[in-house]
C-alpha positions in Angstrom: 3.6 182.4 157.2 5.7 185.3 158.1 4.4 188.8 159.0 5.4 190.3 155.6 3.7 187.4 153.7 0.5 187.9 155.7 0.5 191.7 155.0 1.1 191.1 151.3 -1.7 188.4 151.2 -4.1 190.7 153.0 -3.3 193.6 150.7 -3.9 191.4 147.7 -7.2 190.2 149.2 -8.3 193.8 149.7 -7.3 194.8 146.1 -8.9 191.7 144.5 -12.2 192.1 146.4 -12.4 195.8 145.5 -12.0 194.8 141.8 -14.5 192.0 142.1 -17.1 193.9 144.1 -16.5 197.7 143.4 -19.8 198.7 145.0 -19.2 196.9 148.2 -15.5 197.2 148.9 -13.6 200.4 148.3 -9.8 200.7 148.3 -8.3 204.0 147.0 -5.0 202.6 145.8 -2.4 199.9 146.3 -0.6 201.8 148.9 -3.9 202.3 150.8 -4.4 198.5 150.7 -0.9 197.9 152.1 -1.5 200.6 154.8 -4.9 199.0 155.6 -3.2 195.6 156.0 -0.6 197.1 158.4 -3.3 198.9 160.4 -5.3 195.7 160.5 -2.4 193.7 161.8 -1.7 196.3 164.6 -5.4 196.3 165.6 -5.4 192.5 165.5 -2.4 192.4 167.8 -3.7 195.0 170.3 -7.5 195.0 170.3 -8.7 191.7 169.0 -7.4 189.5 171.9 -9.3 191.7 174.3 -12.5 191.4 172.3 -12.1 187.6 172.0 -11.6 187.3 175.7 -14.7 189.5 176.5 -16.9 187.6 174.0 -15.6 184.1 174.9 -19.0 182.8 176.2 -20.8 184.0 173.0 -18.0 182.5 170.9 -18.4 179.2 172.7 -22.1 179.3 172.3 -21.8 179.9 168.5 -19.0 177.3 168.1 -16.5 179.9 167.1 -18.6 181.6 164.4 -18.7 184.9 166.4 -15.0 185.3 165.7 -16.0 186.3 162.2 -18.1 189.1 163.6 -15.1 190.2 165.7 -12.9 190.1 162.6 -15.5 192.1 160.7 -15.4 194.6 163.5 -11.6 194.9 163.2 -12.1 195.6 159.5 -14.6 198.3 160.2 -12.3 199.8 162.8 -9.5 199.7 160.2 -11.8 201.5 157.8 -12.6 204.2 160.5 -9.0 204.7 161.3 -8.0 205.2 157.6 -11.1 207.0 156.6 -14.1 205.5 154.8 -13.4 207.5 151.7 -10.0 205.8 151.3 -10.8 202.3 152.5 -14.2 201.1 153.4 -17.1 198.7 153.1 -20.7 199.3 152.1 -22.2 197.5 155.1 -21.3 195.3 158.1 -22.5 192.3 156.2 -19.9 192.9 153.5 -17.3 193.2 156.3 -18.3 189.8 157.6 -18.0 188.3 154.1 -14.6 189.9 153.7 -13.5 188.5 157.0 -14.6 185.0 155.9 -12.7 185.4 152.6 -9.6 186.6 154.4 -9.8 183.6 156.8 -10.1 181.2 153.9 -7.3 182.7 151.9 -5.0 183.0 154.9 -5.7 179.3 155.9 -4.9 178.1 152.3 -1.7 180.2 152.2 -0.6 179.1 155.6 -1.3 175.4 154.8 0.7 175.8 151.6 3.6 177.2 153.5 3.5 174.5 156.1 3.5 171.8 153.4 6.4 173.6 151.7 8.5 173.6 154.8 7.5 170.1 155.8 8.8 168.7 152.5 12.3 170.1 153.1 12.9 168.0 156.3 
């Protein structure tokens, strides 16, 4: 999956979750969802590898489930960068659930793209 496809997929996830759960996930507008997706991708590229490296023993101990907590932390950091009144979550638990949903959707979309390119060969 290309970078632009991942940004669009994450933006659609943010918008759809804010429509499905308006009391838990807040996104001001479509442009804010796109901006949040860009900020999240930058934070995932710069900060997340350091956090994964620092929490490697805990991640091994929990069989990789702690990575959802790290992803939720990245979502909270994105919310703090953009402002909680523009893009935010009601609690850290909601952030973890959004991280799980994003991981599932990104895995499905990535698997679909792999199958699409594998059929062309």
